[in-house]
One Martini backbone bead per residue (centre of mass of N, CA, C, O) as a GRO file, in nm:
protein
   97
    1MET     BB    1   5.218  -4.049 -14.050
    2LYS     BB    2   5.386  -3.981 -13.726
    3ARG     BB    3   5.448  -3.682 -13.591
    4THR     BB    4   5.727  -3.619 -13.364
    5ILE     BB    5   5.879  -3.497 -13.078
    6TYR     BB    6   6.215  -3.567 -12.995
    7LYS     BB    7   6.458  -3.672 -12.757
    8TYR     BB    8   6.827  -3.655 -12.767
    9TYR     BB    9   7.104  -3.770 -12.636
   10ILE     BB   10   7.433  -3.630 -12.625
   11ASN     BB   11   7.767  -3.657 -12.646
   12ASN     BB   12   8.084  -3.521 -12.541
   13VAL     BB   13   8.203  -3.592 -12.844
   14ARG     BB   14   8.337  -3.580 -13.147
   15ARG     BB   15   8.203  -3.873 -13.226
   16GLN     BB   16   7.874  -3.991 -13.333
   17GLU     BB   17   7.578  -4.198 -13.319
   18VAL     BB   18   7.237  -4.149 -13.415
   19ASP     BB   19   6.920  -4.278 -13.378
   20LEU     BB   20   6.715  -4.208 -13.662
   21PRO     BB   21   6.454  -4.153 -13.833
   22GLN     BB   22   6.352  -4.142 -14.124
   23GLY     BB   23   6.301  -3.801 -14.206
   24PHE     BB   24   6.427  -3.618 -14.029
   25GLU     BB   25   6.413  -3.310 -13.812
   26ILE     BB   26   6.611  -3.077 -13.697
   27LEU     BB   27   6.545  -2.824 -13.447
   28HIS     BB   28   6.748  -2.866 -13.188
   29VAL     BB   29   7.010  -2.755 -12.970
   30GLY     BB   30   7.104  -2.826 -12.622
   31GLN     BB   31   7.050  -2.781 -12.273
   32GLN     BB   32   6.980  -3.023 -12.001
   33ASP     BB   33   7.096  -3.057 -11.704
   34GLY     BB   34   7.399  -3.058 -11.854
   35ASN     BB   35   7.291  -3.175 -12.123
   36LEU     BB   36   7.303  -3.284 -12.436
   37VAL     BB   37   7.050  -3.190 -12.686
   38LEU     BB   38   6.825  -3.334 -12.930
   39TRP     BB   39   6.574  -3.214 -13.148
   40ALA     BB   40   6.315  -3.401 -13.331
   41MET     BB   41   6.135  -3.460 -13.616
   42VAL     BB   42   5.934  -3.760 -13.634
   43ASP     BB   43   5.877  -4.091 -13.747
   44ALA     BB   44   5.823  -4.337 -13.523
   45ASP     BB   45   5.771  -4.573 -13.759
   46ALA     BB   46   6.035  -4.543 -13.875
   47PRO     BB   47   6.321  -4.632 -13.971
   48THR     BB   48   6.641  -4.648 -13.858
   49HIS     BB   49   6.945  -4.448 -13.846
   50LYS     BB   50   7.272  -4.352 -13.861
   51VAL     BB   51   7.383  -4.037 -13.731
   52PRO     BB   52   7.640  -3.826 -13.775
   53ILE     BB   53   7.804  -3.662 -13.500
   54MET     BB   54   7.966  -3.345 -13.435
   55ILE     BB   55   8.208  -3.197 -13.197
   56PHE     BB   56   8.313  -2.854 -13.135
   57GLY     BB   57   8.518  -2.642 -12.997
   58THR     BB   58   8.629  -2.356 -12.935
   59GLY     BB   59   8.941  -2.368 -13.117
   60HIS     BB   60   8.900  -2.620 -13.265
   61PRO     BB   61   8.977  -2.828 -13.500
   62VAL     BB   62   8.863  -2.869 -13.846
   63PRO     BB   63   8.828  -3.079 -14.079
   64GLU     BB   64   8.855  -3.033 -14.436
   65ASP     BB   65   8.731  -3.334 -14.538
   66LEU     BB   66   8.454  -3.234 -14.437
   67TYR     BB   67   8.093  -3.249 -14.439
   68LEU     BB   68   7.914  -2.994 -14.268
   69TYR     BB   69   7.613  -2.950 -14.065
   70HIS     BB   70   7.485  -2.702 -13.892
   71ILE     BB   71   7.274  -2.733 -13.582
   72GLY     BB   72   7.450  -2.596 -13.342
   73THR     BB   73   7.489  -2.398 -13.037
   74VAL     BB   74   7.637  -2.466 -12.708
   75GLN     BB   75   7.615  -2.359 -12.370
   76VAL     BB   76   7.828  -2.494 -12.097
   77GLY     BB   77   7.906  -2.278 -11.920
   78ALA     BB   78   8.233  -2.214 -12.040
   79PHE     BB   79   8.129  -2.384 -12.281
   80VAL     BB   80   8.148  -2.419 -12.647
   81TRP     BB   81   7.936  -2.596 -12.875
   82HIS     BB   82   7.965  -2.740 -13.204
   83ILE     BB   83   7.706  -2.880 -13.405
   84PHE     BB   84   7.714  -3.165 -13.636
   85GLU     BB   85   7.642  -3.299 -13.943
   86ASP     BB   86   7.776  -3.570 -14.113
   87VAL     BB   87   7.774  -3.552 -14.490
   88THR     BB   88   8.006  -3.692 -14.645
   89GLU     BB   89   7.883  -3.957 -14.756
   90GLU     BB   90   7.654  -3.822 -14.915
   91TYR     BB   91   7.828  -3.637 -15.088
   92ASN     BB   92   8.004  -3.857 -15.221
   93TYR     BB   93   7.767  -4.005 -15.353
   94ILE     BB   94   7.666  -3.773 -15.531
   95GLU     BB   95   7.943  -3.710 -15.676
   96SER     BB   96   7.969  -4.011 -15.808
   97LYS     BB   97   7.717  -3.973 -16.022
   0.00000   0.00000   0.00000
């Protein structure tokens, strides 16, 4: 296993999927040159899978039927974005067993 820290640009949209190698560890989210960025420790040789990421602005409603893991809050100018990994599918899979 070759662990490396990689940077992934994320879009400022409500929901998106980011291709991350299996076994990833999210280290930080922030902004760089006005872009939202996620940094993760990854095994660059591991197969990737789509990780659902959700972004909510301060004051925006958050659906109650989702299981979200907060990975960071980022301020870009006057806006504050709260970034989550959507673990609803994983949670529902574990609960169904």
